[in-house]
C-alpha positions as CSV (number, residue, x, y, z in Angstrom):
1,X,4.2,-16.9,62.3
2,X,5.5,-18.2,65.7
3,X,6.0,-15.6,67.9
4,X,6.4,-18.0,70.7
5,X,9.2,-20.2,71.2
6,X,8.0,-24.3,70.4
7,X,8.7,-25.4,73.8
8,X,6.4,-22.8,75.4
9,X,3.7,-23.4,72.6
10,X,4.1,-27.8,73.6
11,X,3.9,-26.8,77.3
12,X,1.2,-25.0,76.8
13,X,-1.1,-27.5,74.8
14,X,-0.1,-30.5,77.1
15,X,-2.0,-29.4,80.0
16,X,-4.6,-27.3,77.6
17,X,-5.3,-31.3,76.9
18,X,-4.6,-32.7,79.7
19,X,-7.5,-30.8,81.6
20,X,-9.7,-30.8,78.5
21,X,-13.7,-32.0,78.4
22,X,-15.3,-34.4,75.8
23,X,-16.9,-31.5,73.0
24,X,-20.6,-32.4,72.7
25,X,-20.5,-30.8,69.8
26,X,-18.0,-32.5,67.7
27,X,-16.9,-36.0,69.5
28,X,-13.4,-35.7,67.5
29,X,-12.6,-32.8,69.5
30,X,-12.1,-31.7,73.3
31,X,-12.7,-28.5,74.9
32,X,-10.5,-26.2,77.1
33,X,-9.8,-23.2,78.4
34,X,-7.9,-19.8,77.8
35,X,-6.4,-19.4,80.9
36,X,-2.9,-19.0,79.1
37,X,-0.1,-16.3,77.0
38,X,-2.6,-15.4,74.3
39,X,0.6,-14.9,72.1
40,X,1.1,-18.4,72.4
41,X,-2.9,-19.9,72.0
42,X,-2.6,-18.0,68.7
43,X,0.7,-19.0,68.0
44,X,-1.3,-22.8,68.7
45,X,-4.6,-21.3,66.4
46,X,-2.4,-20.5,63.7
47,X,-0.9,-24.2,63.8
48,X,-4.5,-25.7,63.7
49,X,-3.6,-27.2,67.2
50,X,-6.5,-24.8,68.6
51,X,-9.7,-23.6,67.4
52,X,-11.8,-20.6,68.2
53,X,-15.4,-21.4,69.5
54,X,-17.2,-18.2,67.9
55,X,-15.9,-15.8,71.0
56,X,-17.3,-18.5,73.3
57,X,-14.8,-19.0,76.8
58,X,-13.8,-22.5,75.9
59,X,-11.2,-23.3,72.9
60,X,-11.7,-26.6,71.2
61,X,-8.7,-29.0,71.0
62,X,-9.1,-30.6,67.2
63,X,-8.0,-33.9,66.5
64,X,-4.6,-32.8,64.8
65,X,-4.3,-30.5,68.7
66,X,-4.8,-33.7,70.4
67,X,-2.5,-36.4,68.6
68,X,0.1,-33.4,69.0
69,X,-0.3,-33.3,72.6
70,X,-0.4,-37.3,73.3
71,X,3.2,-36.9,71.4
72,X,4.4,-34.4,73.9
73,X,3.2,-36.0,76.9
74,X,4.9,-39.7,75.3
75,X,8.4,-37.2,74.8
76,X,8.0,-35.9,78.2
77,X,7.3,-39.7,79.3
78,X,4.0,-38.9,80.7
79,X,1.2,-40.7,80.7
80,X,-2.1,-39.5,79.2
81,X,-4.8,-38.9,82.5
82,X,-7.7,-37.8,80.4
83,X,-8.7,-42.0,79.8
């Protein structure tokens, strides 16, 4: 169940993606840091847009999260700076 507004989730997912790094364990995913509101991160995890990494600090952005982040960036007219 979402506890945070959709706009907050979107505007959290986009910078998570933009500051992410390639994931050596999962080439289809990316790694990102947890420096955001925990309830928003939990909502994004519940939607399958983020994954925990067994308690380690970085989170994993699965392909679904990457695709959604790119949609958000496009909707705001921003380019993908991770290329």
